[in-house]
PDB file as gemmi writes it, atoms N, CA and C in Angstrom:
CRYST1    1.000    1.000    1.000  90.00  90.00  90.00 P 1                      
ATOM      1  N   MET A   1      33.637   9.647  13.025  1.00  0.00           N  
ATOM      2  CA  MET A   1      34.005  10.095  11.708  1.00  0.00           C  
ATOM      3  C   MET A   1      35.516  10.087  11.519  1.00  0.00           C  
ATOM      4  N   LEU A   2      36.237  10.574  12.542  1.00  0.00           N  
ATOM      5  CA  LEU A   2      37.691  10.590  12.474  1.00  0.00           C  
ATOM      6  C   LEU A   2      38.237   9.160  12.413  1.00  0.00           C  
ATOM      7  N   LEU A   3      37.627   8.264  13.172  1.00  0.00           N  
ATOM      8  CA  LEU A   3      38.062   6.866  13.167  1.00  0.00           C  
ATOM      9  C   LEU A   3      37.859   6.240  11.789  1.00  0.00           C  
ATOM     10  N   LEU A   4      36.797   6.581  11.119  1.00  0.00           N  
ATOM     11  CA  LEU A   4      36.544   6.076   9.769  1.00  0.00           C  
ATOM     12  C   LEU A   4      37.609   6.585   8.798  1.00  0.00           C  
ATOM     13  N   ALA A   5      37.960   7.850   8.902  1.00  0.00           N  
ATOM     14  CA  ALA A   5      38.987   8.416   8.028  1.00  0.00           C  
ATOM     15  C   ALA A   5      40.333   7.740   8.267  1.00  0.00           C  
ATOM     16  N   VAL A   6      40.675   7.493   9.517  1.00  0.00           N  
ATOM     17  CA  VAL A   6      41.928   6.813   9.837  1.00  0.00           C  
ATOM     18  C   VAL A   6      41.921   5.388   9.301  1.00  0.00           C  
ATOM     19  N   ALA A   7      40.796   4.706   9.411  1.00  0.00           N  
ATOM     20  CA  ALA A   7      40.690   3.343   8.892  1.00  0.00           C  
ATOM     21  C   ALA A   7      40.848   3.304   7.374  1.00  0.00           C  
ATOM     22  N   ILE A   8      40.244   4.254   6.686  1.00  0.00           N  
ATOM     23  CA  ILE A   8      40.369   4.311   5.219  1.00  0.00           C  
ATOM     24  C   ILE A   8      41.818   4.575   4.816  1.00  0.00           C  
ATOM     25  N   ILE A   9      42.475   5.501   5.502  1.00  0.00           N  
ATOM     26  CA  ILE A   9      43.873   5.795   5.198  1.00  0.00           C  
ATOM     27  C   ILE A   9      44.740   4.568   5.475  1.00  0.00           C  
ATOM     28  N   ALA A  10      44.470   3.851   6.556  1.00  0.00           N  
ATOM     29  CA  ALA A  10      45.246   2.651   6.878  1.00  0.00           C  
ATOM     30  C   ALA A  10      45.091   1.582   5.800  1.00  0.00           C  
ATOM     31  N   VAL A  11      43.894   1.414   5.293  1.00  0.00           N  
ATOM     32  CA  VAL A  11      43.668   0.439   4.222  1.00  0.00           C  
ATOM     33  C   VAL A  11      44.404   0.872   2.956  1.00  0.00           C  
ATOM     34  N   LEU A  12      44.337   2.145   2.615  1.00  0.00           N  
ATOM     35  CA  LEU A  12      45.043   2.640   1.431  1.00  0.00           C  
ATOM     36  C   LEU A  12      46.550   2.465   1.556  1.00  0.00           C  
ATOM     37  N   VAL A  13      47.087   2.716   2.729  1.00  0.00           N  
ATOM     38  CA  VAL A  13      48.526   2.527   2.955  1.00  0.00           C  
ATOM     39  C   VAL A  13      48.896   1.057   2.833  1.00  0.00           C  
ATOM     40  N   ALA A  14      48.075   0.175   3.369  1.00  0.00           N  
ATOM     41  CA  ALA A  14      48.347  -1.260   3.269  1.00  0.00           C  
ATOM     42  C   ALA A  14      48.324  -1.728   1.813  1.00  0.00           C  
ATOM     43  N   VAL A  15      47.351  -1.281   1.052  1.00  0.00           N  
ATOM     44  CA  VAL A  15      47.277  -1.653  -0.369  1.00  0.00           C  
ATOM     45  C   VAL A  15      48.483  -1.101  -1.119  1.00  0.00           C  
ATOM     46  N   PHE A  16      48.839   0.146  -0.860  1.00  0.00           N  
ATOM     47  CA  PHE A  16      50.000   0.748  -1.511  1.00  0.00           C  
ATOM     48  C   PHE A  16      51.270  -0.034  -1.194  1.00  0.00           C  
ATOM     49  N   THR A  17      51.431  -0.413   0.068  1.00  0.00           N  
ATOM     50  CA  THR A  17      52.625  -1.153   0.480  1.00  0.00           C  
ATOM     51  C   THR A  17      52.699  -2.515  -0.192  1.00  0.00           C  
ATOM     52  N   LEU A  18      51.590  -3.203  -0.280  1.00  0.00           N  
ATOM     53  CA  LEU A  18      51.584  -4.534  -0.892  1.00  0.00           C  
ATOM     54  C   LEU A  18      51.819  -4.473  -2.401  1.00  0.00           C  
ATOM     55  N   GLN A  19      51.459  -3.382  -3.043  1.00  0.00           N  
ATOM     56  CA  GLN A  19      51.605  -3.279  -4.492  1.00  0.00           C  
ATOM     57  C   GLN A  19      52.950  -2.695  -4.930  1.00  0.00           C  
ATOM     58  N   ASN A  20      53.700  -2.084  -4.036  1.00  0.00           N  
ATOM     59  CA  ASN A  20      54.959  -1.445  -4.406  1.00  0.00           C  
ATOM     60  C   ASN A  20      56.126  -2.061  -3.639  1.00  0.00           C  
ATOM     61  N   THR A  21      56.472  -3.276  -4.008  1.00  0.00           N  
ATOM     62  CA  THR A  21      57.534  -3.987  -3.304  1.00  0.00           C  
ATOM     63  C   THR A  21      58.861  -3.966  -4.058  1.00  0.00           C  
ATOM     64  N   GLN A  22      58.901  -3.423  -5.277  1.00  0.00           N  
ATOM     65  CA  GLN A  22      60.147  -3.428  -6.032  1.00  0.00           C  
ATOM     66  C   GLN A  22      61.193  -2.555  -5.337  1.00  0.00           C  
ATOM     67  N   ALA A  23      62.464  -2.947  -5.500  1.00  0.00           N  
ATOM     68  CA  ALA A  23      63.567  -2.240  -4.848  1.00  0.00           C  
ATOM     69  C   ALA A  23      64.026  -1.071  -5.713  1.00  0.00           C  
ATOM     70  N   VAL A  24      64.380   0.016  -5.058  1.00  0.00           N  
ATOM     71  CA  VAL A  24      64.893   1.199  -5.740  1.00  0.00           C  
ATOM     72  C   VAL A  24      66.161   1.660  -5.030  1.00  0.00           C  
ATOM     73  N   THR A  25      66.925   2.498  -5.691  1.00  0.00           N  
ATOM     74  CA  THR A  25      68.113   3.099  -5.098  1.00  0.00           C  
ATOM     75  C   THR A  25      67.799   4.555  -4.791  1.00  0.00           C  
ATOM     76  N   VAL A  26      68.088   4.949  -3.556  1.00  0.00           N  
ATOM     77  CA  VAL A  26      67.827   6.318  -3.118  1.00  0.00           C  
ATOM     78  C   VAL A  26      69.161   7.053  -3.038  1.00  0.00           C  
ATOM     79  N   THR A  27      69.244   8.204  -3.708  1.00  0.00           N  
ATOM     80  CA  THR A  27      70.455   9.019  -3.681  1.00  0.00           C  
ATOM     81  C   THR A  27      70.087  10.416  -3.206  1.00  0.00           C  
ATOM     82  N   LEU A  28      70.802  10.885  -2.183  1.00  0.00           N  
ATOM     83  CA  LEU A  28      70.578  12.221  -1.648  1.00  0.00           C  
ATOM     84  C   LEU A  28      71.943  12.848  -1.399  1.00  0.00           C  
ATOM     85  N   VAL A  29      72.291  13.827  -2.192  1.00  0.00           N  
ATOM     86  CA  VAL A  29      73.572  14.526  -2.159  1.00  0.00           C  
ATOM     87  C   VAL A  29      74.700  13.483  -2.235  1.00  0.00           C  
ATOM     88  N   ALA A  30      75.369  13.191  -1.124  1.00  0.00           N  
ATOM     89  CA  ALA A  30      76.488  12.243  -1.137  1.00  0.00           C  
ATOM     90  C   ALA A  30      76.073  10.858  -0.655  1.00  0.00           C  
ATOM     91  N   TRP A  31      74.874  10.724  -0.137  1.00  0.00           N  
ATOM     92  CA  TRP A  31      74.435   9.433   0.379  1.00  0.00           C  
ATOM     93  C   TRP A  31      73.769   8.623  -0.713  1.00  0.00           C  
ATOM     94  N   ARG A  32      73.987   7.324  -0.644  1.00  0.00           N  
ATOM     95  CA  ARG A  32      73.345   6.434  -1.597  1.00  0.00           C  
ATOM     96  C   ARG A  32      72.924   5.171  -0.852  1.00  0.00           C  
ATOM     97  N   ILE A  33      71.643   4.862  -0.921  1.00  0.00           N  
ATOM     98  CA  ILE A  33      71.111   3.665  -0.271  1.00  0.00           C  
ATOM     99  C   ILE A  33      70.521   2.793  -1.366  1.00  0.00           C  
ATOM    100  N   ALA A  34      71.047   1.592  -1.501  1.00  0.00           N  
ATOM    101  CA  ALA A  34      70.611   0.699  -2.571  1.00  0.00           C  
ATOM    102  C   ALA A  34      69.609  -0.324  -2.057  1.00  0.00           C  
ATOM    103  N   GLU A  35      68.759  -0.758  -2.960  1.00  0.00           N  
ATOM    104  CA  GLU A  35      67.818  -1.854  -2.702  1.00  0.00           C  
ATOM    105  C   GLU A  35      66.868  -1.577  -1.529  1.00  0.00           C  
ATOM    106  N   VAL A  36      66.189  -0.467  -1.593  1.00  0.00           N  
ATOM    107  CA  VAL A  36      65.175  -0.118  -0.597  1.00  0.00           C  
ATOM    108  C   VAL A  36      63.810  -0.265  -1.260  1.00  0.00           C  
ATOM    109  N   PRO A  37      62.857  -0.910  -0.598  1.00  0.00           N  
ATOM    110  CA  PRO A  37      61.525  -1.026  -1.203  1.00  0.00           C  
ATOM    111  C   PRO A  37      60.906   0.356  -1.447  1.00  0.00           C  
ATOM    112  N   LEU A  38      60.270   0.493  -2.588  1.00  0.00           N  
ATOM    113  CA  LEU A  38      59.651   1.769  -2.952  1.00  0.00           C  
ATOM    114  C   LEU A  38      58.621   2.204  -1.913  1.00  0.00           C  
ATOM    115  N   ALA A  39      57.873   1.259  -1.380  1.00  0.00           N  
ATOM    116  CA  ALA A  39      56.869   1.592  -0.365  1.00  0.00           C  
ATOM    117  C   ALA A  39      57.524   2.192   0.873  1.00  0.00           C  
ATOM    118  N   ALA A  40      58.684   1.680   1.271  1.00  0.00           N  
ATOM    119  CA  ALA A  40      59.383   2.213   2.443  1.00  0.00           C  
ATOM    120  C   ALA A  40      59.823   3.651   2.197  1.00  0.00           C  
ATOM    121  N   VAL A  41      60.313   3.936   1.001  1.00  0.00           N  
ATOM    122  CA  VAL A  41      60.729   5.300   0.663  1.00  0.00           C  
ATOM    123  C   VAL A  41      59.530   6.245   0.698  1.00  0.00           C  
ATOM    124  N   ALA A  42      58.426   5.823   0.107  1.00  0.00           N  
ATOM    125  CA  ALA A  42      57.232   6.670   0.071  1.00  0.00           C  
ATOM    126  C   ALA A  42      56.663   6.881   1.477  1.00  0.00           C  
ATOM    127  N   LEU A  43      56.624   5.839   2.287  1.00  0.00           N  
ATOM    128  CA  LEU A  43      56.104   5.972   3.646  1.00  0.00           C  
ATOM    129  C   LEU A  43      57.003   6.853   4.503  1.00  0.00           C  
ATOM    130  N   PHE A  44      58.316   6.735   4.304  1.00  0.00           N  
ATOM    131  CA  PHE A  44      59.244   7.598   5.036  1.00  0.00           C  
ATOM    132  C   PHE A  44      59.036   9.060   4.638  1.00  0.00           C  
ATOM    133  N   ALA A  45      58.877   9.316   3.349  1.00  0.00           N  
ATOM    134  CA  ALA A  45      58.642  10.679   2.877  1.00  0.00           C  
ATOM    135  C   ALA A  45      57.327  11.224   3.434  1.00  0.00           C  
ATOM    136  N   PHE A  46      56.304  10.389   3.477  1.00  0.00           N  
ATOM    137  CA  PHE A  46      55.015  10.809   4.043  1.00  0.00           C  
ATOM    138  C   PHE A  46      55.151  11.136   5.523  1.00  0.00           C  
ATOM    139  N   ALA A  47      55.848  10.271   6.269  1.00  0.00           N  
ATOM    140  CA  ALA A  47      56.024  10.493   7.711  1.00  0.00           C  
ATOM    141  C   ALA A  47      56.842  11.753   7.975  1.00  0.00           C  
ATOM    142  N   LEU A  48      57.879  11.965   7.171  1.00  0.00           N  
ATOM    143  CA  LEU A  48      58.691  13.165   7.336  1.00  0.00           C  
ATOM    144  C   LEU A  48      57.869  14.419   7.039  1.00  0.00           C  
ATOM    145  N   GLY A  49      57.061  14.376   5.991  1.00  0.00           N  
ATOM    146  CA  GLY A  49      56.193  15.508   5.675  1.00  0.00           C  
ATOM    147  C   GLY A  49      55.170  15.769   6.762  1.00  0.00           C  
ATOM    148  N   ALA A  50      54.598  14.700   7.310  1.00  0.00           N  
ATOM    149  CA  ALA A  50      53.627  14.861   8.394  1.00  0.00           C  
ATOM    150  C   ALA A  50      54.282  15.474   9.625  1.00  0.00           C  
ATOM    151  N   ALA A  51      55.519  15.083   9.910  1.00  0.00           N  
ATOM    152  CA  ALA A  51      56.228  15.656  11.057  1.00  0.00           C  
ATOM    153  C   ALA A  51      56.556  17.125  10.824  1.00  0.00           C  
ATOM    154  N   VAL A  52      56.989  17.455   9.615  1.00  0.00           N  
ATOM    155  CA  VAL A  52      57.344  18.835   9.302  1.00  0.00           C  
ATOM    156  C   VAL A  52      56.117  19.742   9.414  1.00  0.00           C  
ATOM    157  N   VAL A  53      54.973  19.238   9.040  1.00  0.00           N  
ATOM    158  CA  VAL A  53      53.743  20.027   9.125  1.00  0.00           C  
ATOM    159  C   VAL A  53      53.114  19.917  10.507  1.00  0.00           C  
ATOM    160  N   GLY A  54      53.117  18.726  11.081  1.00  0.00           N  
ATOM    161  CA  GLY A  54      52.408  18.476  12.330  1.00  0.00           C  
ATOM    162  C   GLY A  54      53.035  19.089  13.560  1.00  0.00           C  
ATOM    163  N   VAL A  55      54.351  19.075  13.659  1.00  0.00           N  
ATOM    164  CA  VAL A  55      55.003  19.603  14.861  1.00  0.00           C  
ATOM    165  C   VAL A  55      54.743  21.099  15.036  1.00  0.00           C  
ATOM    166  N   PRO A  56      54.946  21.934  14.006  1.00  0.00           N  
ATOM    167  CA  PRO A  56      54.616  23.354  14.210  1.00  0.00           C  
ATOM    168  C   PRO A  56      53.135  23.593  14.522  1.00  0.00           C  
ATOM    169  N   LEU A  57      52.249  22.820  13.901  1.00  0.00           N  
ATOM    170  CA  LEU A  57      50.823  22.966  14.217  1.00  0.00           C  
ATOM    171  C   LEU A  57      50.533  22.569  15.653  1.00  0.00           C  
ATOM    172  N   TRP A  58      51.174  21.501  16.131  1.00  0.00           N  
ATOM    173  CA  TRP A  58      50.985  21.059  17.513  1.00  0.00           C  
ATOM    174  C   TRP A  58      51.491  22.124  18.481  1.00  0.00           C  
ATOM    175  N   ILE A  59      52.633  22.741  18.166  1.00  0.00           N  
ATOM    176  CA  ILE A  59      53.176  23.790  19.036  1.00  0.00           C  
ATOM    177  C   ILE A  59      52.236  24.995  19.065  1.00  0.00           C  
ATOM    178  N   ALA A  60      51.722  25.387  17.910  1.00  0.00           N  
ATOM    179  CA  ALA A  60      50.793  26.517  17.861  1.00  0.00           C  
ATOM    180  C   ALA A  60      49.530  26.212  18.662  1.00  0.00           C  
ATOM    181  N   ARG A  61      49.035  24.998  18.561  1.00  0.00           N  
ATOM    182  CA  ARG A  61      47.830  24.624  19.314  1.00  0.00           C  
ATOM    183  C   ARG A  61      48.106  24.632  20.817  1.00  0.00           C  
ATOM    184  N   TRP A  62      49.282  24.150  21.216  1.00  0.00           N  
ATOM    185  CA  TRP A  62      49.659  24.141  22.626  1.00  0.00           C  
ATOM    186  C   TRP A  62      49.733  25.568  23.166  1.00  0.00           C  
ATOM    187  N   ARG A  63      50.328  26.480  22.392  1.00  0.00           N  
ATOM    188  CA  ARG A  63      50.409  27.877  22.823  1.00  0.00           C  
ATOM    189  C   ARG A  63      49.029  28.506  22.942  1.00  0.00           C  
ATOM    190  N   LEU A  64      48.164  28.224  21.981  1.00  0.00           N  
ATOM    191  CA  LEU A  64      46.809  28.764  22.031  1.00  0.00           C  
ATOM    192  C   LEU A  64      46.064  28.257  23.259  1.00  0.00           C  
ATOM    193  N   ARG A  65      46.186  26.973  23.553  1.00  0.00           N  
ATOM    194  CA  ARG A  65      45.521  26.432  24.743  1.00  0.00           C  
ATOM    195  C   ARG A  65      46.049  27.074  26.009  1.00  0.00           C  
ATOM    196  N   SER A  66      47.363  27.291  26.083  1.00  0.00           N  
ATOM    197  CA  SER A  66      47.906  27.904  27.298  1.00  0.00           C  
ATOM    198  C   SER A  66      47.434  29.349  27.436  1.00  0.00           C  
ATOM    199  N   ARG A  67      47.313  30.060  26.324  1.00  0.00           N  
ATOM    200  CA  ARG A  67      46.779  31.432  26.379  1.00  0.00           C  
ATOM    201  C   ARG A  67      45.325  31.436  26.829  1.00  0.00           C  
ATOM    202  N   LEU A  68      44.540  30.499  26.321  1.00  0.00           N  
ATOM    203  CA  LEU A  68      43.129  30.424  26.724  1.00  0.00           C  
ATOM    204  C   LEU A  68      42.997  30.073  28.195  1.00  0.00           C  
ATOM    205  N   ARG A  69      43.836  29.163  28.688  1.00  0.00           N  
ATOM    206  CA  ARG A  69      43.798  28.818  30.108  1.00  0.00           C  
ATOM    207  C   ARG A  69      44.179  30.013  30.965  1.00  0.00           C  
ATOM    208  N   ALA A  70      45.139  30.815  30.503  1.00  0.00           N  
ATOM    209  CA  ALA A  70      45.560  31.996  31.265  1.00  0.00           C  
ATOM    210  C   ALA A  70      44.424  33.013  31.344  1.00  0.00           C  
ATOM    211  N   ARG A  71      43.628  33.113  30.309  1.00  0.00           N  
ATOM    212  CA  ARG A  71      42.500  34.056  30.327  1.00  0.00           C  
ATOM    213  C   ARG A  71      41.359  33.556  31.201  1.00  0.00           C  
ATOM    214  N   GLU A  72      41.244  32.247  31.359  1.00  0.00           N  
ATOM    215  CA  GLU A  72      40.145  31.684  32.144  1.00  0.00           C  
ATOM    216  C   GLU A  72      40.396  31.759  33.642  1.00  0.00           C  
ATOM    217  N   THR A  73      41.645  31.868  34.077  1.00  0.00           N  
ATOM    218  CA  THR A  73      41.915  31.909  35.511  1.00  0.00           C  
ATOM    219  C   THR A  73      41.440  33.239  36.065  1.00  0.00           C  
ATOM    220  N   PRO A  74      40.740  33.203  37.190  1.00  0.00           N  
ATOM    221  CA  PRO A  74      40.234  34.457  37.776  1.00  0.00           C  
ATOM    222  C   PRO A  74      41.398  35.303  38.300  1.00  0.00           C  
ATOM    223  N   PRO A  75      41.211  36.606  38.304  1.00  0.00           N  
ATOM    224  CA  PRO A  75      42.291  37.473  38.826  1.00  0.00           C  
ATOM    225  C   PRO A  75      42.484  37.230  40.320  1.00  0.00           C  
ATOM    226  N   ALA A  76      43.691  37.406  40.769  1.00  0.00           N  
ATOM    227  CA  ALA A  76      44.004  37.183  42.184  1.00  0.00           C  
ATOM    228  C   ALA A  76      43.396  38.286  43.033  1.00  0.00           C  
ATOM    229  N   GLU A  77      42.986  37.930  44.244  1.00  0.00           N  
ATOM    230  CA  GLU A  77      42.439  38.895  45.189  1.00  0.00           C  
ATOM    231  C   GLU A  77      43.587  39.784  45.687  1.00  0.00           C  
ATOM    232  N   PRO A  78      43.346  41.076  45.818  1.00  0.00           N  
ATOM    233  CA  PRO A  78      44.409  41.936  46.382  1.00  0.00           C  
ATOM    234  C   PRO A  78      44.612  41.598  47.858  1.00  0.00           C  
ATOM    235  N   PRO A  79      45.830  41.782  48.349  1.00  0.00           N  
ATOM    236  CA  PRO A  79      46.071  41.453  49.772  1.00  0.00           C  
ATOM    237  C   PRO A  79      45.220  42.341  50.681  1.00  0.00           C  
ATOM    238  N   GLY A  80      44.668  41.743  51.696  1.00  0.00           N  
ATOM    239  CA  GLY A  80      43.858  42.491  52.658  1.00  0.00           C  
ATOM    240  C   GLY A  80      42.404  42.592  52.256  1.00  0.00           C  
ATOM    241  N   GLY A  81      42.013  42.005  51.147  1.00  0.00           N  
ATOM    242  CA  GLY A  81      40.612  42.026  50.734  1.00  0.00           C  
ATOM    243  C   GLY A  81      40.198  43.397  50.210  1.00  0.00           C  
ATOM    244  N   ARG A  82      38.881  43.666  50.240  1.00  0.00           N  
ATOM    245  CA  ARG A  82      38.355  44.934  49.701  1.00  0.00           C  
ATOM    246  C   ARG A  82      38.314  45.946  50.742  1.00  0.00           C  
TER     247      ARG A  82                                                      
END                                                                             
C-alpha cells in the first residue's frame, strides 16, 4: 500500500514538473535568483517543508524507540545472586 502511494506521488510530481517549465524570478529578502524553473522552486519548497516536518518527527520516533528498548531490557541481577 505504501509503495502504491509513493508511486502515485512520483507520477504526480513528474506530471507537475513536465507542465511547469516556465522560468520565474525568486526574491527572498536581499537575494534574487533569476530564471529558475517554476517546478524547481515548487519541488525545493516541498522538500524543505518535508525536512522541517520530517526531521523532528524522526527524532521523536527515535527517542520513543530507545525508551521502549530500555523498558524491554531485563533488570540486572544483584551481585552475589539471591
